[in-house]
C-alpha positions as CSV (number, residue, x, y, z in Angstrom):
1,M,0.0,0.0,0.0
2,F,2.8,2.4,0.9
3,I,4.6,1.7,-2.4
4,F,1.3,2.4,-4.3
5,V,0.8,5.7,-2.5
6,L,4.5,6.6,-3.1
7,L,4.2,5.8,-6.8
8,F,0.9,7.7,-7.1
9,G,2.4,10.7,-5.3
10,G,5.4,10.7,-7.5
11,V,3.4,10.6,-10.7
12,A,1.2,13.4,-9.3
13,L,4.2,15.6,-8.5
14,W,5.7,14.9,-11.9
15,Q,2.5,15.9,-13.6
16,A,2.2,19.1,-11.5
17,G,5.7,20.0,-12.2
18,T,5.2,19.5,-15.9
19,V,2.1,21.7,-15.9
20,I,4.0,24.4,-13.9
21,Y,6.8,24.3,-16.4
22,H,4.5,24.6,-19.5
23,L,2.6,27.5,-18.0
24,W,5.4,29.6,-16.5
25,F,8.8,28.5,-17.7
26,S,8.3,27.2,-21.2
27,S,9.7,29.3,-24.1
28,L,6.1,29.6,-25.2
29,A,4.7,30.8,-21.9
30,K,4.1,34.3,-23.2
31,I,2.1,33.2,-26.2
32,P,-1.6,34.0,-25.8
33,G,-4.1,31.2,-25.5
34,S,-6.0,28.8,-23.2
35,K,-4.0,27.9,-20.1
36,L,-5.6,24.5,-20.2
37,A,-4.5,23.9,-23.8
38,A,-1.0,25.2,-22.9
39,S,-0.7,22.8,-19.9
40,T,-1.7,19.4,-21.4
41,L,-2.5,17.6,-24.6
42,L,-5.6,16.2,-23.0
43,Y,-7.4,19.5,-24.0
44,E,-6.7,18.7,-27.7
45,F,-7.4,15.0,-27.1
46,Y,-10.9,15.9,-25.9
47,Y,-11.8,17.9,-29.0
48,E,-10.1,15.7,-31.5
49,V,-10.9,12.2,-30.2
50,I,-13.8,12.4,-27.8
51,C,-15.6,15.0,-29.9
52,S,-14.2,13.6,-33.2
53,G,-12.4,16.2,-35.1
54,K,-13.7,19.4,-33.4
55,Y,-10.4,21.0,-32.5
56,T,-10.2,23.2,-35.6
57,R,-13.4,24.9,-34.6
58,Q,-12.1,25.3,-31.1
59,I,-8.9,26.9,-32.4
60,E,-11.0,29.3,-34.4
61,R,-12.8,30.3,-31.2
62,M,-9.4,30.8,-29.5
63,H,-8.4,33.2,-32.2
64,E,-11.6,35.1,-31.7
65,K,-10.8,35.5,-28.1
66,Y,-7.0,35.8,-28.0
67,G,-6.0,37.2,-31.4
68,P,-4.0,36.1,-34.5
69,I,-1.5,34.0,-32.6
70,V,-2.5,31.3,-30.0
71,R,-0.8,28.5,-28.2
72,I,-2.9,25.4,-29.0
73,S,-0.8,22.8,-27.0
74,P,2.2,22.7,-24.7
75,Y,4.4,22.5,-27.8
76,E,2.6,24.2,-30.7
77,V,1.6,27.6,-31.9
78,H,-1.2,28.4,-34.4
79,I,-1.3,31.6,-36.4
80,K,-4.3,33.1,-38.3
81,D,-2.7,35.6,-40.6
82,A,-2.8,34.8,-44.3
83,D,0.0,37.1,-45.4
84,F,2.3,35.8,-42.7
85,C,1.5,32.1,-43.5
86,V,2.1,32.6,-47.3
87,E,5.5,34.0,-46.5
88,A,6.4,31.6,-43.6
89,F,5.3,28.5,-45.6
90,S,6.9,29.6,-48.9
91,S,8.7,27.0,-51.1
92,V,12.1,28.7,-50.4
93,K,11.9,27.8,-46.7
94,K,13.5,24.6,-45.4
95,L,10.7,23.5,-43.2
96,D,10.2,20.1,-41.5
97,K,6.9,18.5,-40.7
98,Y,5.8,18.0,-37.1
99,G,6.5,14.3,-36.6
100,W,3.9,13.8,-33.9
101,W,1.2,15.2,-36.1
102,Y,2.0,13.4,-39.3
103,R,3.2,10.1,-38.1
104,V,-0.2,8.5,-38.5
105,F,-0.7,9.4,-42.1
106,G,0.9,6.8,-44.4
107,G,3.6,5.6,-42.0
108,P,7.3,6.7,-41.8
109,G,8.0,5.4,-45.3
110,A,5.4,7.6,-47.0
111,T,6.4,10.9,-48.5
112,V,3.4,12.7,-47.0
113,S,4.5,11.9,-43.4
114,T,8.2,12.4,-44.0
115,E,9.4,14.7,-41.2
116,H,12.7,16.1,-42.5
117,H,12.8,18.5,-45.4
118,D,15.8,17.0,-47.2
119,V,14.6,13.4,-46.9
120,H,11.2,14.6,-48.2
121,K,12.8,16.4,-51.1
122,S,14.7,13.2,-52.0
123,R,11.7,11.0,-51.8
124,R,9.5,13.4,-53.7
125,A,12.1,13.7,-56.5
126,T,11.6,10.0,-57.3
127,F,8.1,10.7,-58.7
128,K,7.9,14.5,-59.0
129,N,8.1,14.5,-62.8
130,F,5.6,11.7,-63.1
131,L,3.0,14.1,-61.5
132,S,3.9,17.2,-63.6
133,P,1.1,18.8,-65.7
134,V,2.6,17.5,-69.0
135,V,2.8,13.9,-67.9
136,V,-0.6,13.9,-66.2
137,R,-2.1,15.3,-69.4
138,D,-1.3,12.0,-71.1
139,F,-3.5,10.3,-68.6
140,V,-6.5,12.5,-69.4
141,P,-8.2,9.8,-71.7
142,T,-8.3,7.5,-68.7
143,I,-10.0,10.2,-66.6
144,V,-12.5,10.7,-69.4
145,E,-13.1,6.9,-69.4
146,K,-13.8,6.9,-65.7
147,V,-16.1,9.9,-65.9
148,K,-18.0,8.4,-68.8
149,Q,-18.4,5.2,-66.8
150,A,-19.9,7.3,-64.1
151,G,-22.1,8.8,-66.8
152,L,-23.6,5.4,-67.6
153,I,-24.5,5.0,-63.9
154,M,-26.1,8.4,-64.0
155,S,-28.0,7.6,-67.2
156,H,-29.4,4.4,-65.6
157,H,-30.7,6.3,-62.6
158,A,-32.2,9.0,-64.9
159,H,-34.1,6.3,-66.9
160,M,-35.2,4.6,-63.7
161,G,-36.2,7.9,-62.0
162,K,-34.1,7.0,-59.0
163,P,-32.2,9.5,-56.9
164,L,-28.4,9.0,-56.9
165,C,-25.8,9.8,-54.2
166,M,-23.3,11.9,-56.1
167,S,-21.0,12.0,-53.1
168,N,-20.4,8.3,-53.5
169,L,-20.2,8.5,-57.2
170,Y,-17.6,11.3,-57.1
171,R,-15.4,9.4,-54.6
172,C,-15.6,6.3,-56.9
173,I,-14.4,8.4,-59.8
174,A,-11.6,9.8,-57.7
175,A,-10.6,6.4,-56.2
176,D,-10.6,4.7,-59.7
177,T,-8.6,7.5,-61.2
178,V,-5.9,7.8,-58.6
179,S,-5.5,4.1,-58.3
180,A,-5.2,3.7,-62.1
181,Y,-2.5,6.3,-62.0
182,A,-0.6,5.1,-59.0
183,L,-1.0,1.3,-59.2
184,P,-0.8,-1.4,-61.8
185,A,-4.6,-1.4,-62.2
186,S,-7.6,0.5,-61.0
187,L,-9.6,-0.4,-57.9
188,N,-12.7,-0.3,-60.1
189,M,-14.9,1.2,-57.4
190,L,-17.4,2.2,-60.2
191,D,-18.1,-1.5,-60.7
192,S,-19.1,-2.1,-57.1
193,D,-22.8,-2.7,-56.4
194,D,-22.8,-0.3,-53.5
195,L,-20.9,2.5,-55.3
196,G,-18.1,2.2,-52.8
197,E,-20.3,2.7,-49.8
198,E,-18.2,0.2,-47.8
199,F,-15.0,1.9,-48.9
200,Q,-16.3,5.4,-48.0
201,S,-17.1,4.1,-44.5
202,G,-13.7,2.6,-44.3
203,L,-12.1,5.9,-45.2
204,R,-13.8,7.7,-42.4
205,L,-12.8,4.9,-39.9
206,F,-9.2,5.3,-41.2
207,F,-9.1,9.0,-40.4
208,E,-10.8,8.6,-37.0
209,A,-8.4,5.8,-36.1
210,A,-5.4,7.9,-37.3
211,T,-6.6,10.8,-35.1
212,T,-6.8,8.5,-32.1
213,M,-3.4,6.9,-32.7
214,R,-1.8,10.3,-32.8
215,F,-2.4,10.5,-29.0
216,L,-2.2,6.8,-28.3
217,G,1.0,6.1,-30.3
218,F,1.5,2.6,-28.9
219,L,-1.6,1.4,-30.8
220,Q,0.0,1.8,-34.2
221,P,2.9,-0.6,-33.7
222,L,0.5,-3.1,-32.1
223,M,-1.7,-3.0,-35.2
224,M,1.4,-3.5,-37.4
225,M,2.2,-6.6,-35.3
226,M,-1.3,-8.0,-35.8
227,P,-1.3,-11.4,-37.5
228,D,-2.2,-11.2,-41.2
229,L,-5.2,-13.5,-40.8
230,I,-6.8,-11.2,-38.2
231,F,-5.8,-8.0,-40.0
232,K,-7.4,-9.1,-43.3
233,R,-10.7,-9.7,-41.5
234,L,-10.7,-6.1,-40.4
235,L,-10.2,-4.8,-44.0
236,T,-13.0,-3.8,-46.4
237,G,-13.1,-5.5,-49.8
238,P,-11.5,-2.5,-51.6
239,A,-8.8,-2.4,-49.0
240,R,-7.9,-6.0,-49.6
241,S,-7.9,-5.3,-53.4
242,L,-5.5,-2.4,-52.8
243,I,-3.0,-4.7,-50.9
244,K,-3.3,-7.3,-53.7
245,L,-2.4,-4.7,-56.3
246,I,0.6,-3.6,-54.3
247,R,1.8,-7.1,-54.0
248,T,2.0,-7.3,-57.8
249,I,4.9,-4.9,-57.7
250,Q,6.2,-5.5,-54.2
251,K,9.5,-7.0,-55.5
252,P,11.9,-4.8,-57.5
253,A,12.1,-7.5,-60.2
254,D,8.3,-7.5,-60.6
255,I,8.2,-3.7,-61.3
256,E,9.6,-4.1,-64.7
257,K,6.8,-6.6,-65.6
258,S,4.0,-4.2,-64.6
259,R,2.7,-1.4,-66.7
260,P,4.3,2.0,-65.8
261,C,2.6,3.6,-62.8
262,L,3.5,6.1,-60.2
263,L,4.8,3.5,-57.7
264,D,7.4,2.4,-60.2
265,R,9.2,5.6,-59.4
266,I,9.8,4.3,-55.9
267,K,12.2,1.6,-57.1
268,T,15.2,3.9,-57.1
269,N,18.1,2.8,-54.8
270,N,18.2,6.0,-52.8
271,Y,14.6,5.4,-51.8
272,R,15.1,1.7,-50.9
273,E,18.3,2.0,-49.0
274,N,16.6,1.9,-45.6
275,G,13.6,-0.1,-44.5
276,D,11.5,-2.7,-46.0
277,F,10.7,-2.2,-49.7
278,R,7.2,-3.8,-49.6
279,E,6.3,-1.7,-46.5
280,R,7.3,1.5,-48.3
281,L,5.1,0.6,-51.3
282,L,2.2,-0.1,-49.0
283,Q,2.6,3.2,-47.2
284,E,3.0,5.3,-50.4
285,A,-0.1,3.5,-52.0
286,E,-2.1,4.2,-48.8
287,Q,-1.1,7.9,-49.0
288,F,-2.0,8.4,-52.7
289,I,-5.3,6.5,-52.6
290,V,-6.6,7.9,-49.4
291,A,-5.6,11.5,-50.1
292,G,-6.6,11.4,-53.7
293,T,-10.0,9.9,-53.0
294,E,-11.5,11.8,-50.1
295,T,-10.3,15.3,-50.9
296,T,-11.1,15.2,-54.6
297,G,-14.5,13.5,-54.1
298,Y,-15.5,16.0,-51.4
299,A,-14.5,19.0,-53.6
300,L,-16.6,17.7,-56.5
301,S,-19.6,17.2,-54.1
302,V,-19.3,20.6,-52.6
303,T,-18.9,22.3,-56.0
304,T,-21.9,20.5,-57.5
305,F,-24.1,21.3,-54.5
306,Y,-23.5,25.1,-54.7
307,I,-24.0,25.0,-58.5
308,L,-27.4,23.4,-57.9
309,Q,-28.3,26.0,-55.3
310,N,-28.1,28.9,-57.7
311,A,-30.0,28.7,-61.0
312,D,-28.1,31.7,-62.5
313,I,-24.7,30.0,-61.8
314,Q,-25.9,26.8,-63.4
315,K,-27.3,28.6,-66.4
316,M,-24.1,30.6,-67.0
317,L,-21.9,27.5,-66.5
318,R,-24.0,25.4,-68.9
319,Q,-24.1,28.1,-71.5
320,E,-20.3,28.6,-71.5
321,L,-19.8,24.8,-71.9
322,I,-22.3,24.7,-74.8
323,D,-20.7,27.7,-76.5
324,A,-17.2,26.3,-76.2
325,E,-18.1,23.1,-78.0
326,I,-15.2,21.3,-76.5
327,S,-15.1,17.6,-77.1
328,L,-15.5,15.6,-74.0
329,N,-14.1,12.4,-75.5
330,D,-10.7,10.8,-75.5
331,D,-9.4,13.7,-77.7
332,I,-10.5,16.3,-75.1
333,D,-8.4,19.5,-75.2
334,I,-7.8,19.9,-71.4
335,I,-6.0,23.2,-71.9
336,S,-9.0,24.7,-73.7
337,L,-11.3,23.4,-70.9
338,Q,-9.1,25.0,-68.2
339,N,-9.2,28.3,-70.2
340,L,-13.0,28.6,-69.8
341,S,-13.2,31.5,-67.5
342,Y,-16.6,30.8,-65.8
343,L,-15.9,27.1,-65.4
344,S,-12.6,27.9,-63.8
345,A,-14.2,30.5,-61.5
346,V,-16.8,28.0,-60.4
347,I,-14.2,25.3,-59.7
348,T,-11.9,27.7,-57.8
349,E,-14.8,28.9,-55.6
350,G,-15.7,25.2,-55.0
351,L,-12.1,24.5,-53.9
352,R,-12.3,27.5,-51.5
353,F,-15.4,26.0,-49.9
354,A,-14.0,22.4,-49.9
355,H,-10.7,23.6,-48.3
356,G,-8.7,20.5,-49.2
357,V,-7.2,19.5,-45.9
358,G,-9.7,20.0,-43.2
359,S,-7.4,20.4,-40.2
360,R,-4.2,22.4,-39.5
361,L,-0.9,22.1,-41.3
362,P,2.0,22.3,-38.8
363,R,5.6,23.1,-39.9
364,V,8.8,23.3,-38.0
365,N,11.7,25.8,-38.7
366,K,14.7,24.2,-37.1
367,S,17.3,26.6,-38.5
368,S,16.1,29.9,-37.0
369,D,13.6,31.6,-34.6
370,V,10.4,33.0,-36.1
371,Q,9.3,36.5,-35.2
372,Y,5.6,37.3,-35.4
373,H,5.0,40.9,-34.3
374,Q,6.2,41.1,-30.7
375,W,6.3,37.4,-30.2
376,R,9.4,35.3,-30.8
377,I,8.9,31.7,-31.5
378,P,12.0,29.6,-30.9
379,A,13.5,27.4,-33.6
380,G,12.1,23.9,-33.5
381,V,8.6,24.9,-32.3
382,P,5.8,23.7,-34.6
383,I,3.9,26.6,-36.2
384,S,0.6,25.7,-37.8
385,M,-2.0,27.3,-40.1
386,T,-5.5,26.2,-41.2
387,S,-6.6,26.8,-44.8
388,R,-10.3,27.1,-43.8
389,L,-9.7,30.0,-41.5
390,H,-8.1,31.9,-44.4
391,H,-10.7,30.8,-46.9
392,E,-13.5,32.0,-44.7
393,D,-11.8,35.3,-43.6
394,P,-14.2,38.2,-44.6
395,Q,-11.2,40.5,-44.8
396,L,-9.9,38.5,-47.7
397,F,-13.1,37.1,-49.2
398,P,-16.1,39.4,-48.7
399,E,-19.3,37.4,-47.9
400,P,-17.1,34.3,-47.4
401,L,-20.0,31.9,-46.8
402,T,-21.7,32.9,-50.1
403,F,-20.7,30.9,-53.2
404,R,-19.6,33.6,-55.6
405,P,-17.7,32.5,-58.6
406,D,-17.6,36.1,-59.9
407,R,-15.0,37.0,-57.2
408,W,-12.5,35.1,-59.3
409,L,-13.4,37.1,-62.4
410,Q,-12.5,40.5,-60.9
411,P,-9.4,42.5,-61.7
412,D,-7.9,41.8,-58.2
413,S,-8.5,38.0,-58.4
414,K,-4.8,37.3,-58.9
415,R,-4.1,38.8,-55.5
416,L,-6.8,36.6,-53.9
417,R,-5.3,33.4,-55.4
418,K,-2.2,33.6,-53.1
419,Y,-4.6,33.1,-50.1
420,L,-6.2,30.0,-51.7
421,S,-4.5,26.9,-50.4
422,P,-6.7,23.8,-50.9
423,F,-3.5,21.8,-51.8
424,G,-1.3,23.2,-49.1
425,L,1.6,25.7,-49.4
426,G,5.3,25.7,-50.1
427,S,7.5,22.7,-50.9
428,R,5.1,20.3,-49.2
429,I,2.2,21.2,-51.6
430,C,0.1,18.2,-52.7
431,P,2.1,16.5,-55.5
432,G,-1.2,15.2,-57.0
433,M,-2.8,18.5,-57.5
434,H,-2.7,18.5,-61.3
435,L,-4.4,15.1,-61.4
436,A,-7.1,16.4,-59.0
437,F,-7.6,19.5,-61.2
438,Y,-8.1,17.5,-64.3
439,E,-10.6,15.2,-62.6
440,I,-12.6,18.1,-61.3
441,Y,-12.6,20.0,-64.6
442,I,-13.6,17.0,-66.7
443,A,-16.3,15.7,-64.2
444,I,-18.0,19.1,-63.8
445,A,-17.9,19.8,-67.6
446,Y,-19.2,16.4,-68.6
447,I,-22.0,16.2,-66.0
448,F,-23.4,19.7,-66.7
449,T,-23.2,19.2,-70.4
450,H,-25.0,15.9,-70.5
451,F,-27.5,16.0,-67.6
452,D,-30.1,18.2,-66.0
453,V,-29.3,17.8,-62.3
454,D,-31.6,18.7,-59.4
455,N,-31.0,18.6,-55.7
456,N,-33.0,15.9,-54.0
457,G,-33.4,17.3,-50.5
458,T,-29.7,17.8,-49.6
459,T,-29.0,20.7,-47.3
460,K,-25.8,22.5,-46.6
461,D,-25.5,20.6,-43.3
462,D,-25.3,17.4,-45.2
463,L,-22.1,18.5,-46.8
464,I,-20.2,21.1,-44.8
465,S,-17.4,19.8,-42.6
466,A,-18.6,18.8,-39.1
467,H,-15.5,16.7,-38.3
468,D,-12.0,17.9,-39.4
469,L,-10.1,14.6,-39.3
470,G,-7.3,15.5,-41.7
471,A,-9.9,15.4,-44.4
472,P,-13.2,17.2,-43.9
473,F,-16.2,15.0,-43.1
474,P,-19.9,16.0,-42.8
475,K,-22.2,15.0,-39.9
476,R,-22.4,11.2,-39.3
477,D,-26.0,10.8,-40.4
478,S,-25.4,12.7,-43.7
479,K,-26.7,10.9,-46.8
480,G,-24.3,12.9,-49.0
481,L,-25.4,14.9,-52.1
482,Q,-28.6,13.3,-53.3
483,V,-29.8,14.3,-56.8
484,T,-32.3,13.4,-59.5
485,L,-31.2,13.4,-63.1
486,Q,-32.5,13.8,-66.6
487,L,-30.5,13.3,-69.8
488,R,-30.2,16.4,-72.0
């Protein structure tokens, strides 16, 4: 009993000492913010895990109370200042990622979760050219093929007079496109009877589990040690298909036999010199498929919803597409499509509403201190920004919660674009952004050229992000974007 009391007392004293240090002696002690957030990670744990992805909203409330800079944890600072963030996160800066935050996304072998700037640069170089606009342009016929396949599903629902969940359909387009680009073959989600419903549920569970494992780090290695037989039973059908596809190129010798795909670029010696090759392939594949499915699918859903909410926007968009007479077949001129001013304005505004990454993006400057007004942030301290807080800032975007494509047609729209960051900022900007752009342009153009689309009872609450779990997710009982269709 005495030993138990002694141990309990020792732990209590250690915890009290830690809190005292964080509040009064830490190098961040003078940064404004909640004392509870500054003293323990349990504050963030409550909003992120117990409330499921609500900390971004709480950070926004802290900014309203304390100003543009707030301390959001014992170790991290968040800044809501678009001009500062554009400069601080610029591509010329050598910034590391915050290892604690990113360790759950893709694993240590994945480029997206690589902590150190130089290692990330080396890893990204292995496939950077493969994701350039010129190379991705050669993949456009495959994107058209996937969109046309989705069009057949839409036509069937139009003939049957049945409503269709466009949110699921869009995610299937995104999943099939990114998997066809990254892997030896597509996941073929558009062929599934449930239009990927099982996969979508699995994606949400993935992000929720990742958020939990950030705080309970011991769970991740335990899951990796799980016997294959048990692990496979926990996977959805599409997830098992993903692993099967990876195994077709898991050995360096096998890569030469597969059709060229993005993961082929990971076979270089400098990328394989440390760690298990198969594990790296799995981690990179997970990164590309998960990131390329949820964010692109969500952006398409949000953009379509707001087009349907405004008859004038829909009319102007459709008229521009008709007047342009751009072929939406395999010989599509993607450059001409991107040059359509109103279509581009609609898509840009849709990306502003979709935000890309739902939660914050922490970066670490290890080489020098960072000065923000009167506050000095020591080198090595994670500094984060959140795209949504900039995208909804009325000082930057008047009437920020109103879908206004015309804002991107004004003379000062070029100035506004530097504050738009749905794909991130700086050297860590999303490498698949050009693939995502082409998907969105082709899908929106094809659907509003070939179909009359009507909202079937979907409200804004069914789509807006209620849970920021790395990717934005709507409320749990959301049915997604439900529409009725007629062929034109």
